[in-house]
C-alpha positions in Angstrom: 151.6 113.5 78.6 149.3 111.6 81.2 145.7 112.4 81.0 144.1 113.7 84.2 140.5 112.7 84.6 138.5 115.5 86.3 136.7 114.3 89.5 133.8 115.6 91.5 134.8 116.9 95.0 132.2 115.5 97.5 131.9 117.2 100.9 129.0 115.0 102.3 128.2 111.5 103.1 125.1 109.4 103.2 124.3 108.2 106.7 124.5 104.6 107.4 121.7 102.8 109.1 121.3 99.1 110.1 118.1 97.4 109.4 116.9 94.5 111.3 117.9 92.6 114.5 120.1 89.7 115.2 122.8 88.0 113.1 121.5 88.8 109.6 121.1 92.7 109.9 121.6 94.7 106.8 123.5 97.9 106.7 122.7 100.6 103.9 124.0 103.9 103.1 127.5 105.3 103.8 128.2 106.5 100.3 130.7 109.3 99.7 130.0 109.4 95.9 127.1 109.4 93.4 125.8 106.0 92.7 128.5 103.6 91.5 131.2 106.5 90.9 133.8 104.4 92.6 136.5 106.1 90.8 135.7 109.1 92.9 134.9 107.7 96.4 133.4 104.8 98.2 130.2 102.8 98.4 130.8 100.7 101.6 127.5 99.1 101.4 126.2 98.2 98.0 122.4 98.5 97.4 120.1 95.8 98.8 117.1 94.0 97.4 114.0 93.2 99.5 111.5 90.4 98.1 108.0 91.5 98.2 105.4 89.4 100.1 101.6 90.1 100.4 99.4 89.7 103.5 96.5 88.5 101.4 96.4 86.4 98.2 96.9 88.4 95.0 94.0 88.5 92.8 95.4 90.4 89.7 98.9 89.4 89.3 99.9 88.2 85.9 100.8 84.4 85.7 104.5 85.1 85.3 104.6 86.8 88.6 102.6 84.2 90.5 104.4 81.2 89.1 107.6 81.3 91.4 105.3 81.4 94.4 102.8 78.7 93.7 101.2 77.2 96.6 102.3 79.8 99.2 100.5 83.1 98.3 97.7 82.3 100.8 100.4 82.1 103.6 102.5 85.2 104.3 104.8 83.2 106.6 105.4 80.3 104.0 105.8 82.8 101.2 108.5 84.8 103.2 110.3 81.5 104.0 110.2 80.5 100.4 111.8 83.9 99.4 114.5 83.3 101.8 115.1 79.6 101.4 114.7 79.3 97.7 115.6 82.8 96.3 118.2 83.9 98.9 116.2 87.1 100.0 118.3 89.5 102.0 115.1 91.2 103.4 111.4 90.6 103.2 108.9 93.5 102.4 105.4 92.6 103.7 103.0 94.7 101.9 99.8 95.2 104.0 97.5 95.1 101.0 94.4 93.8 103.0 94.3 96.9 105.3 93.2 99.2 102.4 89.9 100.8 103.3 89.0 100.4 99.7 89.6 96.6 99.8 89.4 94.1 102.5 89.8 96.9 105.1 91.4 94.5 107.7 91.5 95.8 111.1 94.8 96.9 112.8 94.9 94.1 115.3 94.6 91.4 112.7 97.1 92.9 110.5 99.6 93.3 113.2 99.0 89.5 114.0 100.0 88.7 110.6 103.1 90.9 110.9 104.0 89.4 114.2 103.9 85.8 112.6 106.2 86.7 109.8 108.6 88.6 112.1 108.9 85.6 114.2 109.4 83.2 111.5 112.3 84.9 109.7 115.8 86.1 110.6 116.2 88.7 107.9 115.2 92.3 108.1 111.4 92.9 107.7 109.9 96.0 106.0 106.3 96.6 106.7 104.4 98.7 104.1 100.9 99.9 104.7 98.2 100.8 102.3 99.5 104.4 101.9 96.0 105.5 103.3 97.2 108.0 106.0 94.4 107.5 108.4 94.4 103.8 108.3 98.2 103.5 108.3 98.3 105.6 111.4 96.3 102.9 113.3 97.8 99.9 111.7 101.4 100.9 111.8 101.1 102.1 115.4 99.6 98.6 116.4 102.3 96.8 114.2 105.0 98.7 116.1 103.6 97.8 119.5 103.3 94.1 119.0 106.7 93.7 117.4 108.5 95.8 120.0 112.3 95.8 119.8 112.5 93.8 116.5 113.7 97.0 114.5 111.1 96.7 111.7 111.2 99.1 108.8 107.7 100.6 108.8 106.0 103.0 106.4 104.7 104.9 104.7 105.1 107.7 107.1 103.7 110.8 105.6 103.4 114.4 106.8 99.7 113.8 107.8 100.6 110.9 110.1 104.2 111.5 111.1 103.6 112.5 114.7 101.9 109.4 115.9 103.6 106.8 113.8 107.1 108.5 114.4 106.5 108.6 118.2 105.3 105.0 118.2 108.3 104.0 116.3 110.7 105.8 118.7 109.0 104.1 121.7 109.1 100.6 120.2 112.4 101.0 118.6 111.7 100.8 114.8 113.1 102.4 111.7 110.6 104.6 109.7 110.1 105.3 106.1 109.6 108.9 105.4 107.5 109.1 102.3 106.5 112.3 100.4 105.3 113.1 97.0 107.7 113.7 94.2 109.1 116.9 95.5 112.6 117.4 97.1 111.3 120.3 99.3 108.4 118.3 100.8 110.9 115.4 101.3 113.4 117.4 103.2 110.5 119.0 105.2 109.3 115.7 106.5 112.8 114.6 107.4 113.0 117.7 109.4 109.8 117.1 111.1 110.7 113.7 112.0 114.0 114.8 113.4 112.3 117.5 115.4 109.9 114.8 116.7 112.9 112.9 118.0 113.3 110.1 115.5 117.0 109.4 115.4 119.0 109.6 112.2 120.0 106.0 112.4 116.2 105.0 112.3 115.1 106.8 109.3 115.0 106.0 105.6 113.4 107.9 102.9 110.9 107.1 100.1 111.5 109.8 97.5 108.4 109.1 95.7 105.3 107.3 97.0 104.6 104.4 94.7 107.7 104.6 92.7 106.6 104.3 89.0 108.0 101.7 86.6 110.1 102.4 83.5 107.9 104.3 81.0 105.4 105.4 83.5 107.1 108.7 84.8 110.0 107.1 86.3 112.0 110.1 85.2 110.2 112.3 87.9 111.2 109.9 90.7 114.7 109.7 89.2 115.2 113.5 88.9 114.1 113.9 92.6 116.4 111.2 93.9 119.3 112.6 91.9 118.7 116.1 93.3 118.6 114.6 96.7 122.0 112.8 96.3 123.5 116.1 94.9 122.2 118.0 97.8 123.5 115.5 100.3 126.8 114.8 98.9 128.0 118.1 97.3 126.0 120.7 99.3 126.2 119.3 102.7 122.4 119.1 103.3 122.3 117.0 106.3 118.5 116.4 106.0 118.9 114.9 102.6 121.6 112.5 103.6 119.5 109.5 104.3 119.5 106.1 102.4 116.5 105.8 100.0 114.2 102.9 99.6 112.1 102.2 96.5 108.7 100.3 96.6 108.6 99.4 92.9 107.4 95.9 92.3 103.7 96.5 92.7 103.9 99.4 90.4 105.6 97.6 87.8 103.7 94.5 87.7 100.2 96.3 87.7 100.8 98.0 84.3 99.0 96.8 81.3 102.3 96.0 79.3 103.1 93.1 81.7 99.5 91.6 81.6 98.8 91.7 77.8 99.2 88.4 76.3 101.3 87.8 73.1 98.0 87.2 71.1 96.7 90.7 72.3 99.9 92.6 71.5 102.4 90.3 69.4 104.8 93.3 68.9 105.6 93.2 72.7 107.0 89.6 72.7 106.6 87.1 75.4 104.8 88.3 78.5 107.0 86.6 81.1 110.2 87.9 79.7 108.6 91.3 79.1 107.7 91.6 82.8 110.9 90.3 84.0 112.8 92.9 82.2 110.5 95.8 82.9 110.9 95.1 86.7 114.8 94.7 86.3 115.1 97.8 84.2 113.0 99.9 86.6 115.2 98.8 89.6 118.5 99.4 87.7 117.3 103.0 86.8 116.3 103.8 90.5 119.6 102.3 91.8 121.5 104.6 89.3 119.5 107.5 90.7 120.6 106.8 94.3 118.4 103.9 95.7 119.8 102.0 98.6 116.9 99.5 98.9 114.6 98.2 96.2 111.6 96.1 96.7 111.3 93.6 93.9 109.0 90.6 93.1 110.3 88.1 90.4 113.3 86.0 91.2 114.6 86.3 87.7 114.4 90.1 87.8 116.3 90.0 91.1 118.9 87.9 89.6 119.5 90.3 86.7 119.7 93.2 89.1 122.2 91.4 91.3 124.3 90.7 88.3 124.2 94.5 87.4 125.2 95.6 90.9 128.1 93.2 90.8 129.3 94.4 87.4 129.0 98.0 88.4 130.8 97.6 91.6 133.6 95.3 90.1 137.1 96.7 90.6 138.7 98.3 87.4 142.2 98.1 86.3 
């Protein structure tokens, strides 16, 4: 007797969106199944990895994270080009760390100038992530959208408190917005509804299910649970406002943990620090991809290599 494997019936589909402009655009979304459940449906666009670049030199990165970018961390343009030319980056995620009011507090015009230089220098999609300070991001991202008109940047984090101005600016200057909400499916859906009501087209919206996605061992199960429920609602409950691709800004959360910074002398049971950090980032990314992530922002080239191999393995045809 033949064994009939039970399968889930999916009634929904994740929306497809295209990021960037020109010949190297990236399309994400389009799934009709849970992540990598290719025996039940299709994932026409496999998850993508964006390499992280900062707009100011990192001061607290562990040596393992700095090593691959030696000589370019004081120049965002050179850094972005290195990610593309040396490490094959499909996308660049420019973190506007210097705009944080509690840090350098760089003004919007200067920050936008840096973004424009990077955007003009690369031909892959560019994600621009603010400081997650609602008030400052409102001014910074509005200026960024203006000076980079028509380049279809991916800009965020757009939160409920600043969604009207940033959303309207993104519509006017033709950019994709990142709808970011705390770890709560209802708040996430509400923000998607608000942006839709404002007029942000579905094809210009990607969601960040949890502001500052934590790394493995640091509450990642909360982000996983919310992302998983979003995918269930979008694919099996036909909830159209939860059928958007998901982006995960995880690199800076993983590499700021004490476990990736402790030396082997300080904590010999944790093993070699470099290997430890690489594996923590790779495992965190894989967990979020299995939860439904379509784009993950990562840092170390070796971590990215491991995740690329895992994506290929999970998406390989089976007999």
